[in-house]
TIKE-632571 format. One record per atom (N, C-alpha, C): x, y, z. Coordinates in steps of 0.2 Angstrom, whole numbers, plus 5000, padded with zeros to 4 digits. Atoms other than C-alpha are relative to their C-alpha. Layout:
% TIKE-632571
XYZ
...
% end
This chain:
% TIKE-632571
500449945000
500050005000
500450065000
499649945000
500550184999
499650064997
499449984997
500950324999
499850025008
500149984993
501150355018
500749985004
499450014996
502650375030
499849965006
500250044995
502750265045
499650035006
500349974995
502150395057
499350034998
500649975003
500650445046
499449955001
500650045000
498850385050
499749994993
500350015007
498150305034
499250015001
500850004999
496250355031
499749934999
500450065000
495050215033
499749994993
500350015007
494550135016
500550014995
499549995005
496250165008
500149944995
499950065004
496450054993
500749984999
499350025001
497949944991
500350004993
499750005007
499149954977
500149924998
500050075002
499349764977
499649965006
500350044995
498349624986
500449935000
499650065000
499349474992
499549945002
500450064999
498649294994
499849995007
500150024993
497849235010
500649965003
499450044997
499149165022
499749935002
500150074998
499248975026
500349995007
499750024994
499548905043
500549944999
499550055002
501148805042
500049955006
500050054995
501548645053
500450035006
499749984994
502648745065
499650055004
500549954996
501148855070
500150074998
499949935002
501749015062
499650014993
500449985007
500749105048
500550034995
499549985005
501949115033
499749994994
500250015007
501549135015
500450044995
499649965005
502349194999
499650004994
500450005007
501649244982
500450044995
499749975006
502249304965
499550054997
500549955003
501449464958
500250034994
499849975006
501449544942
499650074999
500349935001
501149734939
500150024993
500049985007
500749814923
500550065000
499549955001
502049934916
499850075002
500249944999
501050084919
500050015008
500149994993
500950054938
500749995004
499350014997
502850004941
500350065002
499749944998
503550184941
499850035007
500349974994
502350244955
500249955006
499950054994
502650084966
500850015002
499349994999
504550104964
500250075003
499949944997
504450284968
499850005007
500350004993
503450254984
500649965004
499550044997
504750124989
500650035002
499449964999
506250234986
499950065005
500149944995
505450374997
499849975006
500250034993
504950255011
499350015001
500749984999
503150285008
499549934998
500350065001
502650105003
500049955006
500050044994
502049985017
499549944998
500450065000
501249815020
499550015005
500650004995
499549805029
499749945000
500350074999
498849645036
499350015003
500749994997
496949665038
499849935003
500350064997
496049545049
499250015001
500750005000
494149505052
499950065006
500149954994
494349615069
500150074998
499849935002
495249755061
500150004992
499950015007
494849755042
500450054997
499649955003
495849915039
500749995001
499350014999
497449835045
500249995007
499850014993
497949755061
500750015001
499349995000
499749755057
500250044994
499849965006
500749875046
500850015001
499350005000
502549885041
500350044994
499749975005
503550005030
500549964996
499550035004
504449935015
500650044998
499449975000
506249985015
500549964996
499550035004
507749945004
500549985005
499650024995
508849835015
500749994996
499350025003
510749785013
500049935001
500150075001
510749605007
500749975000
499450045001
512049475010
499849934999
500150075001
512149295005
500649955000
499550055000
513149135006
499849934998
500150075002
513148964998
500449965006
499750034995
513548845012
500249934998
499750065002
514648695008
500549975005
499650034995
515748575017
500750035000
499349975000
517548635022
500549954996
499650045005
518248485012
499549964995
500450045006
517648364998
499749945003
500250064997
517048235010
499249984999
500750015002
515148265006
499850054996
500349955005
513948354995
499550045003
500549964996
512948435009
500050074997
500149935003
512248605004
499550045004
500549954997
511348755011
500150074997
499949935003
511048935006
499750055006
500249954995
510949085018
499950074997
500149935002
510249255016
499950045006
500049954994
510449405028
499850074997
500249935001
509549575027
500150045006
499949954995
510049725037
499650074998
500449945002
508849875037
500550065000
499649945002
509450055032
500350035007
499749974993
509650105051
500549965003
499550054997
510749955054
499949985007
500250024993
509849905069
499649935000
500450065000
508649755063
500349964995
499750055004
509349595055
499549944999
500450065001
508349455047
500549954996
499650055003
509249295043
499649944998
500350065002
508649145033
500549954997
499650065003
509548975030
499549954998
500450055004
508748855018
500449934999
499750075000
509248665018
499649964995
500350055004
508848545004
499949935003
500150074997
508148375009
500149944995
499950055004
508648274994
500649965002
499550044997
509748124997
500750024998
499349985002
511248194987
500350065004
499749934997
511348364997
499850005007
500249994993
510548335014
500649995005
499550004995
511548345030
500149925002
499850074998
512348185037
499649985006
500450024994
511348195053
499650065003
500449954998
510248305064
500450065002
499649934999
510748495066
500150005007
499849994993
511648525082
500150085001
500049934998
511948715080
500150044993
500049965006
511748855067
500150075002
499949934998
512449025069
500550044995
499649965004
513349175061
500650025005
499449994996
515149185067
500550054997
499549955002
516349335066
500749974999
499350025002
518149335060
500449975006
499650034994
518849305078
499649955003
500350064997
517649165082
499450025004
500649984996
516349265091
499349994997
500650015003
514549225089
499650074999
500449945001
513549365081
499349995000
500750015000
511849285079
499949925000
500250075000
511149115084
499349994997
500650015003
509849055072
499649945004
500350064997
509448885080
500549965004
499650054996
510148785094
499749934999
500250075001
509948595094
499349995002
500650014997
508448595105
499450034996
500549965003
507548725094
499949974992
500150015008
507848655076
499549954998
500650045001
506448525078
499450034998
500649965002
505248665075
500050014993
500049985007
505748685057
499549964996
500550035004
504348645045
500349974993
499850035006
504748525031
499449984996
500550015004
503548525017
500049934996
500050065003
502948375008
499650014993
500449995006
502148454992
500349964994
499750045005
502348344977
500350054995
499749965005
503448404963
499849984993
500250015007
503048414945
500549984995
499550015004
504748384938
500349935002
499750064998
505648214938
500650015004
499549984996
506948204951
500749994997
499450005003
508348154939
500250064996
499949945003
508148324931
500050065005
500049954995
507748424946
500049975007
499950034993
508348374963
499450015004
500649994997
506648364970
500149995008
499950004992
506648404989
499550055003
500249954995
505748485003
500550045002
499549954998
506648625011
499950015007
500049984993
507048645029
500350075001
499849935000
507148825034
500150025007
499949964994
507848925049
500050074999
500049935001
507349105051
500050035006
500049964994
507649235064
500150074998
500049925001
507349425065
500250025007
499749974994
508349515078
500250075000
499749935000
508849685084
500749995003
499350014998
510749685086
500350075002
499649944997
511949805095
500450034994
499649975005
512949925083
500649964998
499450045001
514549825085
499949934997
500250065003
513649665080
499850014993
500249985007
512949745064
500650014996
499449995003
514649805060
500449944998
499750065001
515349635062
499749964994
500350035006
514049575050
500250024993
499849975006
514549695037
500749984998
499350025002
516349625038
500049934998
500150075003
515749465030
500249945004
499850064995
515749335044
499849944996
500150065002
515449155042
499349975003
500650044997
513749055043
500349935001
499750074998
514248895052
499449965002
500550054998
513048745053
500449935002
499750064997
513648595064
499449955001
500550064999
512748425065
500349965006
499850054995
512748285078
500749964998
499450045002
514048185068
500650044999
499449965001
515148335064
500350035006
499749984994
515448375082
500050085000
499949935000
516048555086
500250034994
499849975007
516648585068
499450004996
500549995005
515548645054
499949954995
500150045006
514748525042
500050044994
500149955006
514348665030
500150075003
500049934998
514848845031
500150044993
499949965006
515048995019
500150075003
499849934998
515649175020
499450054997
500549955002
514249315019
500350054996
499849945005
514549435004
499450034998
500649965003
513449564996
499749954995
500450045004
512049474987
500150024992
499949995007
512349454968
499450034996
500649985003
511149554957
499849964994
500250045006
510149474943
500049935001
500050074999
510049304951
499349995004
500650034996
508549204958
500249945003
499950064997
508649064970
499449954999
500650045003
507648924962
499749965006
500450044995
506248844972
499849944996
500250065003
505548674968
499550004995
500549995006
504248744956
500350044994
499749975006
505548834945
500449964995
499550035005
506448794929
500250064996
499749955004
507348894916
499450044996
500649965003
505648934907
499750045005
500449954996
504749004922
500550065002
499549944998
506349104927
500050054994
499949965006
506449174909
499350045000
500649975000
504549214909
499950065005
500149954994
504549304926
500450064999
499649945000
505949424921
500050024992
500049985006
505449444903
500649994995
499450025004
506949364896
499849944995
500250065004
507049214884
500449945003
499750064997
507549034888
500749994998
499350015002
509149024878
500550055003
499549954996
509849184886
500149985007
499950024994
509549114903
500449945000
499650055001
510348954897
500750025000
499349985001
511949044891
500350035006
499749964994
512149144907
500249955006
499950044994
512248994919
500549944998
499550055002
513748874919
499749935001
500150074999
513748684918
499449984995
500750025004
512048604912
499550035004
500549964995
510848734919
499349974999
500750035000
509348624914
499949955005
500150044994
509748514929
499950055005
500349944996
508848624942
500049985007
500150014993
509248584960
499750065003
500349944996
508248684972
500550045004
499649964996
509048824981
500750024996
499549995004
510248844966
500050074997
500049935003
510649034961
500049994993
500050005007
510249064943
500050074997
500049945003
510649214932
499450014996
500549995005
509149284923
500250064995
499849945004
510049444916
500750015001
499349984999
511849504914
500050075004
499949944996
512249634928
500350054995
499749945004
512649804920
500650025003
499449974997
514449854922
500150074996
499949935003
514650044920
500750014999
499349995002
516250084911
500250085002
499749944999
517350234915
499850054995
500249955005
516650394907
499349994997
500750015003
514850324903
499650045005
500549964997
513450434908
499349965000
500750035000
511650384913
499650014993
500349995006
511050464897
500249954994
499750055005
512250354886
499749935002
500350074999
511650194895
499350004998
500750005002
509850244893
499949994992
500050015007
510150264874
500249934998
% end
């Protein structure tokens, strides 16, 4: 919705810019949902302008408060990511981590996703999952051993054969926290996401260094393929194929895929020249 700043009372009956789907209650008791939306070309500039000005917000209406019981401003965060892999070549375990830091550098959201297919799953139950700084200090704990059982693993059937798309449910760990300034600065210094399991002991079974998120990439879900990725970003299938290494038609979940070439501005180029 928009336009309105966070301190502004929105008039009753304000129409939304977009309507999201109804939430579904997941097996861990939390109300979580996601949706993909398409806006017509005429409406995109206004929506982007509101977001850049901090005037776009999400409103959650309920039966008790139809004009919105919850509300939060949409702001552009600082995004970090890390592919989580074993420290050696002893296994094919895999995971992917995303961390978002708000503009005020106070609130941090972290998400770690783990595939459950036989080829890439962990060797045993998760023992610990945390973000660790360069000197070994814990910046953020996502899940301790006794908490990880709360993760919801879906069992939705997949429409692609497993030999072409490593079909899997995904285990997810998510945490939203308000950190001290020193902890946020440590996050910006590219720390490690470390996940240990019962069998790995105190050492990490998979880990990865958090770096700025790469533009023009999508993290594939179990419903994606190169065709859906191309359609979603108004590209073509052969372009998407050519930009991704290996055999990109083999589509394991949680695999980052390019959908467009990131633009590299050369020395001396102007915005007007790029636009032309």
